[in-house]
C-alpha positions in Angstrom: 8.3 -60.0 57.0 7.2 -62.6 59.6 9.8 -64.3 61.8 10.1 -68.0 61.0 11.0 -70.8 63.4 12.7 -73.9 61.9 9.4 -75.7 61.8 7.4 -72.9 60.2 10.2 -72.2 57.7 10.1 -75.9 56.6 6.4 -75.8 56.3 6.5 -72.8 54.1 9.3 -74.3 52.0 7.2 -77.5 51.5 4.1 -75.3 50.5 6.2 -73.5 47.9 7.6 -76.8 46.6 11.1 -75.9 47.5 11.7 -79.0 49.7 9.9 -82.3 49.8 9.5 -83.1 53.5 9.6 -81.8 57.1 12.2 -84.5 58.1 14.9 -83.2 60.4 18.1 -82.4 58.5 21.5 -80.8 59.2 21.1 -78.8 56.0 18.3 -78.2 53.5 18.8 -77.6 49.8 16.2 -75.2 48.5 15.7 -75.1 44.8 13.2 -73.9 42.3 11.9 -71.0 44.4 13.6 -68.1 42.5 11.4 -65.0 42.7 8.5 -63.4 44.3 7.1 -63.4 47.9 8.1 -67.1 48.4 11.8 -66.3 47.6 11.8 -63.2 49.8 10.3 -65.2 52.7 12.8 -68.0 52.3 16.0 -66.0 51.7 15.3 -63.7 54.6 14.7 -66.5 57.0 17.2 -66.5 59.9 18.0 -70.1 59.3 18.9 -69.7 55.6 22.5 -69.5 54.4 23.2 -69.1 50.7 25.6 -71.1 48.5 26.0 -72.0 44.9 26.9 -75.1 43.0 28.7 -73.0 40.4 32.1 -74.1 39.2 35.5 -72.3 39.1 35.4 -70.8 35.6 36.7 -67.9 33.6 35.5 -66.4 30.3 39.0 -67.1 28.8 41.8 -69.7 29.0 41.6 -73.3 30.2 38.6 -72.5 32.5 36.4 -71.2 29.6 33.9 -74.0 28.8 30.9 -73.6 26.6 27.9 -71.7 28.0 27.9 -72.2 31.8 24.8 -71.7 33.9 24.6 -67.9 34.8 24.9 -68.8 38.5 28.6 -69.3 38.0 29.2 -65.6 37.6 26.0 -64.1 39.0 24.7 -65.7 42.2 26.3 -63.5 44.8 26.3 -60.2 42.9 22.6 -60.7 42.2 21.9 -61.2 45.9 23.8 -58.1 46.9 22.7 -55.9 44.0 19.1 -56.9 43.2 17.9 -58.2 46.5 19.8 -56.1 49.0 20.3 -52.7 47.2 17.4 -52.6 44.8 14.6 -54.6 46.4 15.8 -54.1 50.0 14.5 -57.4 51.2 17.3 -57.7 53.8 20.2 -55.6 55.0 23.7 -55.8 53.5 25.3 -57.0 56.8 22.7 -59.9 57.1 23.1 -61.0 53.4 26.9 -60.8 53.9 26.6 -63.2 56.9 24.3 -65.5 54.9 27.0 -65.9 52.1 30.2 -66.0 54.3 30.3 -67.0 58.0 26.9 -68.8 58.1 27.7 -71.4 55.3 31.3 -71.7 56.6 30.0 -72.7 60.0 27.2 -74.9 58.6 29.6 -76.9 56.5 32.4 -77.1 59.1 34.9 -74.9 57.2 37.6 -74.4 59.9 39.1 -70.9 60.1 37.0 -69.5 57.3 34.0 -67.2 56.9 35.1 -64.4 59.2 38.0 -61.9 59.2 40.1 -63.0 62.2 43.8 -63.3 63.0 45.1 -66.6 61.9 42.1 -67.5 59.7 42.2 -67.8 55.9 42.0 -64.3 54.4 39.2 -64.7 51.8 38.0 -61.2 51.1 36.0 -59.5 48.4 35.9 -55.7 48.2 32.9 -54.4 46.4 30.9 -51.2 46.0 27.4 -51.7 47.4 26.1 -49.0 45.1 27.5 -50.7 42.0 27.6 -54.5 42.6 25.5 -56.2 40.0 25.4 -59.4 37.9 25.6 -58.9 34.2 24.9 -62.4 33.1 22.2 -63.5 30.7 21.2 -67.0 29.4 22.8 -66.1 26.1 25.9 -64.4 27.7 26.4 -66.2 31.0 30.3 -65.9 31.3 30.4 -62.2 32.2 32.1 -60.9 35.3 29.9 -58.7 37.6 30.1 -55.0 38.1 31.3 -53.4 41.3 34.0 -55.9 42.4 37.4 -54.3 42.5 39.6 -56.4 44.8 39.6 -60.1 45.8 42.0 -61.9 48.2 42.0 -65.7 48.4 44.0 -67.4 51.1 45.8 -64.1 51.8 46.9 -63.5 48.2 45.6 -60.9 45.8 43.6 -62.5 43.0 41.8 -59.5 41.5 43.2 -56.0 41.7 41.4 -53.1 40.2 39.0 -55.5 38.5 41.8 -57.4 36.8 43.1 -60.9 37.5 46.7 -60.9 38.8 47.6 -64.3 37.5 47.8 -65.6 41.1 46.1 -69.0 41.7 45.9 -69.1 45.6 42.8 -71.3 45.8 42.9 -74.8 47.0 40.5 -77.8 47.5 38.9 -78.0 50.9 38.7 -81.6 52.2 36.7 -83.2 54.9 39.1 -84.2 57.7 38.8 -86.2 60.9 35.8 -85.2 62.9 34.0 -84.1 59.8 35.6 -80.6 59.7 36.6 -79.1 56.4 40.1 -77.6 56.1 
């Protein structure tokens, strides 16, 4: 896999139709490049962090709504299961950085994205050998395999694969200076 500079990454992204210009930007939204060599090249780029515009949903209760896009339940398990474990396009540690500390820093989330004393404890325990999305277009509201324990803001949300009833999440807002807290 070639090493890309910011400029060469942008040129490749334009070639693949994932972005529309080479204009300087603080962040770049890459969309529509979902598989094959183009995806592998973009997702492994050192400048690429990964996020999702999925919503907070559940397959039951008040957060169950229609047939959501599969990304709501499958984005990160797919990256870790399919692209890290199965296709080996990047290492687990690097993909973990791309979905945690890198986007937290890019978007100015204060005290998030790393496990450090005094920072928000947002932690997901998963089995690298089992993590996998199970979503389909016809059944998109399905929890992934391989996640056993989730802590949000220091409180247990998922324990043994089951929701505890705790609701420790909160809205992050842009504060003075543009930082999110």
